[in-house]
N, C-alpha and C positions, 0 to 999 in steps of 0.2 A: 503492501500500498505506501509506504513511505518511498518510492524509488517510480511509481507511476506517480505520485502527486511532481518530484525532482524532472519526472519530462513534462510534463503540462508542463512549469514553472520554464523549460528549455524551450518552446512551442509559444512562452510568451502570452501562456493561461492563468487569469490572476480570477477569473469570475466564474462559476458554477451555478450552474441552473437546476433544479431537481426537489426532490424530498428526502429526506435521511432514514432509515433503516435497517435492520440487524442485518440486511445482508451488504450495506454499502459503510457499514461506520464507521469502519476501519480507514478507508479510504476519503471520506470525510474529515476523522477526525484530525489526521494527518493533512490533510488541505487545508481547515479553519485554525490550524496550529501554526499558519504561516500568517503574520501581520500582513503582510500586503496583501493577503486574498482575501476575496468577498462570495460567501455564498447564499444565492438569492433561493431561497424558502419559498414552494407553494403551495398552495393546500390542493390542488391537484395537479399533476403531472403533466397531466395536456397542457396548463398555461405552461410550465416550463418549457414543454417541448415546442411550444409555439414563438413563446418567446427568445429562446437560442435561437431564431431564426431570422428576428427581428433584428438582433443583436449582430449575427454576421453579416445581415445586408449592410446595415448600416458604420461597422466598426471594418469591414471587408478584412473579416479573419474568420479562423475555425472557429464555432462555437462550441462548449461543452455541456451536456445535461447529462446527472445520474437519478438511478431510479437504483428498488430493492425490492426483490423477489415478482412474481407472477400478476399479483396486482399492479402494482408500482408501475412496472415496464409496459404492462398492456395499457396503462394510460400515456406512454409516450407515441404509441404509435401513429396517431393521428400529424404529430408534428414530424416525425419521422419522414410518412408522405408525404406532407407538405413542404420538406427539404428536397424531397428525392424531382419532385414533379417543377417545383421552382427550380431548382440548382442551386440549393445553400445549401454551403461546409459547415457540417455540423458534424460531431463526435458523440453519441449516447453509449457510456458509461452503464450496463445492466449488470448490477448487484445481483447475484443469486445464489440457488442453495448450493451445499456442499456438492463438490463431483462426486465423492463417491457415494452419494446419498442419493444421486439421480437414475430415475428408473434405465431400465439397460436392454427394455426391447417396447417397440410400438403397443404390443397389447395390451402392456401394464398404462392405466391409465394416467395414474399420476402416481407416486411412492415420495419424494419429500414434500414437503412442507411448500406451501407456494412454488413451487416447482411449473414451470412451463417450456416450452419450447422457441423461447425469445427469435431465436435465428432464424428458424422457419418460418415464423409468420412475418417475420419482413425480409427474409430473401427476396423478397419480388418489388421494396421498395427501398431497397438500399443499394450503395455502389458495393457494398462490401458488408457480412455480417460474418462472424463468426465466435464459437465460446472458447475462452482459450481451458483447453483440457493441463495442461504442465506450468509451471512457475518458467519452466526455461523459454517459455513461447513469451514471454509479458513482454519484452524487449521490441522482437521481432513485430509482436501483433500492434503494439502501439506507433511503432515507426511506420509499418504498412499501411494503417488506421489512418493516420494523418498526412500521408503520403495521397492515400487515395482520394481523399476528401476535396483535397484542392485540385489533383493533377483536372488536366482537362479540362470538363464538365462537369463543375460543386455538385458536390451531390453529398447525402448523410453516410456514414459508415455506424456500425453499432458492434460493441466488444463484449460479450457474458463473461462479469466474470466472476467467478463462483469465488464462495467468502474463505475455504480454506485455501484458496489461491492467493488473496490477495495477505492473509495471517502468515504466509513462508513466508520463509528466509531465503532467499538464491544471490548468486555469483554474478551479480547486475553488470562488470566489469567484464567478465569474457562470454558474457549471454550471447548467441546469437542476431545480429543484426538483420536490417532490414535495407536491400539493395536495390533502389527503382532502377525500370531500366528508363533512358530518355525519351520522352515524346519526342513525335516529330511533327512537325505541317507541312502543308504544300509551301511550296519557293514556287509563288505567282509573281504573274507580271503587272505589276502597277497601271504603266501604260496603256493594256488591253481595258481595264475597266474607265479611264480617265476618256480613250477614245469615243467609247457607249457613251457617256458623258457628254463628250464634245457635239457627238449628232445629234442628243436628245435635245427636244422641243420642251417634255413635258416630264422630269425626272421626279419623282419622289424617293425618298432615306425613308423606310421603317425599322425604327428599334426594338427591337425587344430588351430579354435580361439578362442577354450578353453584352451590355451596352453598358450597366449601370454601374461600373467602375469608376473610380475620380481618373485614372487614367484615358480611358476611355471617352468621358465626357468632356475632359479639358483636349483630344485631338479633335472631339466632331466640332467642338467650338470653337476651335482654328480653321477648319475646313470652311465652315460657312463664313468667315471671315472673306475668304477669296472668292468663292463657289456660293452661292445664293439656294441650296437647294429644299427645298419647302421638306418637311418631316414630322412624318405619322408616327403613333407609336401604339405596341402592343399593352394589352394592362401590365405587364410586367417591366414594360421600357415607359412606364407614364413620368417617370422623375429624371429621364438620360439626359433630356433637355429643357431647360427654363422654360414657362410655358408663355414668359412675357419675351420670350426671342423672337425676333421678326420671322424666322424660319420655320418655329413650330407652328403645326396646322392643327393638331387634334389624335384624340382616341378613335380606333378602327374597330370594325366590327360589328357582329348582331345589332349589338346594344352600341353602337359608336357614333361620333358625331358623325351627322347624316355629310356635309364638306367634305370630311376626312374620308369618307369613304369611297367618295365621289372621285377626291383626286386619286385614291390610289385605281378606279374602275378603270381611270380616263390616261393614266398616264401612260408614257412610252420607255421607260426606261425604269425600273425599282431596283435602287440597293438595298437587301435586306441583312441585316445583322443582326445577329443573333438571335433570331424568332424561329420558334419551328411551326407558325402556321395553320394553326390548330384549325376544326371547320368552324371555329364560331367566329375567326377570326375574317376568312376568305367566305364566307356564306354559306359550308356544305363543302362535299366532294364533288361534285360536277361542275363549280364553279372557274371561273378561268379571269384572265387579265385581258386585257386589248391582243388581239392575233399576233400582232404585230411589237407588241411589250419585249423590249431587253431585259430579262432577270439573271442581276449579278447578284448571288446567293454564299453570305460567311456564313461562317461556322464553326464551333470547336469541337464538334460531337459531329464525325462523319457522317453516321448514320440518316442524321437527317437528311444531308444533301441530295437535292433529287427525288425527295422521295413524296411530293407534295404536286408542282408544278414545273413545268418545263423550263430548264434554268441555260440562259447563252454562258455564263460564269460561274462554278460551281469552286467555292474557296473553301478547305480545311483551314481554318486556323481561330486565333482566339481576334475577335473582334478589334479589342484595342491594339494589336499586333496590324491587324488591315488600317487601320485607321491612321495610324504611325506611316506607315508608308504612303497613306493617301493626301496627309500632309504636307508630306516631302515632297510632294510629284507637282507637276507643272499646271495648276489649274486658271491661268488666267484665262478671260474672251472666255470665261461658263455667262452666258448671260442670261437670266429665262424669266424677264420682267414682264413678261407678257402673260405668260404661265401664269404667276404672282398676281397680277390683276384677275384673270381669271379666277382660280380660289379666292380673293379679297370678295367679290361677286355672291360667289358659293358660300360662304363663311356668312355673309350678308343676310342672305336670303332666307339659309336655313338653320338658324339661329338656334343651342344648346338649353337660351333661357329667353326671355321676355318679359322685361319688369314693367311692363306694360300693365297685365293683368293685376287684379288685387288679392285675389285668393292667393291664399299659400301653397306655396311651389318648390318642390324640395330642392330642382336643377334652382330656382332663382334666390332661394335662402344659401345654397352653397357658392353660388357665384359671389353673394354682394358680402358673405362672411369671409369671404378670401381677402379680403380689402384688411381685413382686421388678423391677420394671422402673423407671426413673426416673419421673417424673410428666412430663418433654418428652421422652422415648424418641422417636426415628423408627425404625420397625421396616422393614423390606422384608419382602416376601413375594413367593417367587417362585412360578409357575404348575404349575397340578396340585393334587390333592388338597390338599394341605399348604395351599395358598392357600386355601381353602373352609373348612378347620375354623380357621384363622386370624381365618378373618371369622365364623366361628359361634362360639367362642369365648375369644379373645384379648381381654380387656377393653383397650378404648384410651381411658382412664380420662385425668381433668385436661385436659394440655397434649398427648399425645402425640396420637402422625399415622401413618398408615399410608400407604409406597410398594407400587404392586402393580400391573402389567400388567392390567387388565380386559377392554379392548376387544378389544386385540391379544393379547393372551395369551401373551407370548413367554415359555418356558422361561430360564432366564439373569438375567432380569430385576433379580431382587436381588444378583448377583455385581455 
């Protein structure tokens, strides 16, 4: 347990979320014994699992949550699913019953108290999940877990740690380390992308969750200083570009701003950055863009490329790496003034709020309350029509951020 806490410190983890119980008390005893650490105790582990998602997004680091036994670990599952679908790097430490007391056959329903096969339960919603069966594997599995959570498309990992393992002594200095394989991405020609943008009359940039990093946001702003390409956003990409930026157009999809959907549908060149294009974004599996529309797709997850719509250029790379190259390219001469004028008329014709009506209206309320929010406010939106109203009408100006459960869509997330 002492070694696990020291490893967390190596990864600069000084905050942990969760609930305390007999199966994780040893780890938490060492963790809380360090004056620089903070344990955020929730009354239900689901809250801790959601909180660690938000922490990971805002801090751009791995978040850690901990549980104890079957009911505690099962309560983490909604937050694990959320981290998986929205690509948030989280490590979940599940304290569990004594390793020698666990059932040795699936025919046995349960042997130890609060015993459950949490690894099997979350295997489809984690990048990696494993039960540590030997103290000699502790170093290897922790290093592997932290690497996988951040490597490529981010996501959750889970380590099931029996309490007898946590209480064991071992020679950690000579323990087996994890040696990662180097991740490789496409060596793409940025001039091919610039060439398509030069030929385009009505280009659109679609930003998704893959563009939310500080680095990606900075590169995008610098690009838009050179070439004023209109930007639309998915639910996960809503806070990539400030909404008071002259190039920000709106939210797309089934519940999106009508003018943003019209822009995407009528574009002749779409640059898609870190967005998985689910059916609520494109309006179903039979939807297409303009027949002659050129599609440039950039995604850190190779499996996503070419899966939904025909792509002119497919690039397997982190969005921030692509944007860094695009920022360095020659973008002089790209002028889309006529396109901006068309988009302005659509925005005026199909507004997402109407301040002339006297009745209470969610979109009007959210539009007005935007004037009173701090520039660096973090807004938490729950799931349902209220979430869609927030996406349509709340202005995420300046440095404001939004936290919501996009892919998993769980009510209670904002609390």
